[in-house]
MARZATOR-239622 format. One record per atom (N, C-alpha, C): x, y, z. Coordinates in steps of 0.02 Angstrom, whole numbers, padded with zeros to 5 digits, always signed. Last residue first. Layout:
% residues N
XYZ...
END
This chain:
% residues 60
+07280+06541-07301+07301+06514-07365+07283+06443-07360+07240+06633-07180+07197+06611-07224+07196+06557-07289+07357+06707-07150+07342+06632-07114+07272+06585-07127+07496+06754-07220+07413+06754-07208+07395+06677-07189+07643+06810-07131+07604+06761-07168+07505+06762-07176+07780+06886-07136+07722+06883-07130+07665+06864-07180+07987+06851-07073+07894+06824-07121+07853+06859-07094+08116+06903-07070+08073+06931-07063+08011+06901-07104+08298+06896-07036+08237+06862-07062+08175+06876-07022+08391+06977-06943+08404+06942-07009+08363+06888-07058+08410+07116-06879+08346+07062-06893+08384+07041-06981+08528+07128-06740+08527+07145-06818+08465+07084-06836+08578+07112-06630+08530+07182-06613+08508+07188-06710+08614+06967-06643+08631+07012-06605+08575+07070-06600+08499+06902-06754+08575+06888-06728+08609+06958-06713+08332+06867-06758+08359+06908-06756+08437+06886-06741+08169+06821-06851+08259+06805-06811+08314+06855-06819+08010+06786-06846+08077+06831-06855+08149+06808-06825+07874+06784-06897+07924+06751-06913+07946+06786-06884+07684+06788-06883+07737+06871-06893+07796+06792-06871+07541+06790-06965+07576+06759-06934+07652+06771-06951+07394+06889-06926+07471+06886-06964+07504+06843-06924+07225+06910-06938+07271+06891-06904+07343+06884-06964+07149+07081-06980+07155+07010-06999+07231+06987-06952+07139+07209-06964+07113+07152-06910+07129+07109-06934+07165+07296-07064+07100+07263-07087+07081+07221-07015+07271+07388-06975+07230+07410-07030+07161+07368-07065+07355+07305-06894+07311+07368-06879+07268+07411-06928+07327+07140-06900+07340+07186-06927+07309+07251-06922+07364+07030-06755+07295+07079-06807+07350+07135-06829+07482+06900-06738+07456+06990-06714+07427+07010-06772+07546+06776-06665+07515+06800-06732+07486+06865-06681+07743+06704-06676+07684+06726-06657+07638+06759-06698+07902+06651-06661+07844+06655-06701+07778+06690-06654+08077+06705-06638+07993+06714-06629+07964+06701-06669+08244+06695-06591+08183+06664-06630+08122+06678-06620+08303+06775-06480+08324+06788-06556+08300+06745-06609+08240+06937-06384+08258+06826-06416+08265+06835-06485+08267+07050-06390+08303+07021-06355+08307+06933-06361+08206+07122-06495+08271+07080-06515+08292+07031-06445+08050+07142-06521+08091+07133-06486+08152+07098-06481+07994+07256-06646+08033+07206-06620+08063+07193-06573+07843+07369-06680+07892+07356-06659+07917+07281-06621+07791+07402-06883+07775+07349-06790+07840+07364-06758+07688+07462-06990+07729+07462-06938+07709+07428-06867+07629+07418-07148+07617+07434-07044+07682+07438-07004+07538+07471-07272+07604+07459-07268+07595+07481-07177+07420+07345-07356+07443+07428-07327+07507+07413-07306+07384+07233-07409+07427+07263-07428+07461+07337-07413+07284+07157-07330+07254+07231-07376+07317+07258-07404+07347+07033-07329+07296+07039-07328+07260+07111-07375+07483+07051-07291+07471+07001-07334+07382+06984-07341+07559+07209-07258+07488+07170-07240+07485+07121-07298+07705+07258-07283+07639+07248-07322+07611+07185-07274+07813+07329-07150+07807+07287-07202+07731+07288-07212+07961+07393-07058+07889+07408-07082+07876+07357-07136+07978+07405-06882+08011+07360-06952+07921+07364-06996+08113+07453-06738+08028+07463-06771+08055+07450-06867+08154+07347-06596+08159+07385-06669+08112+07404-06725+08210+07371-06438+08172+07371-06466+08171+07391-06551
END
């Protein structure tokens, strides 16, 4: 597991998320722990290294 910090695309607060590097590519929706809005998360790993992370506002 890798810890990753990013800004919520709704409230702009910095939040921390644990990412599972056992799956090379992942896409899922998770609620912001501050404002509870749904964020689409897309990640890509090469080995244990995070090479791509996107947090997208689903209401755009």
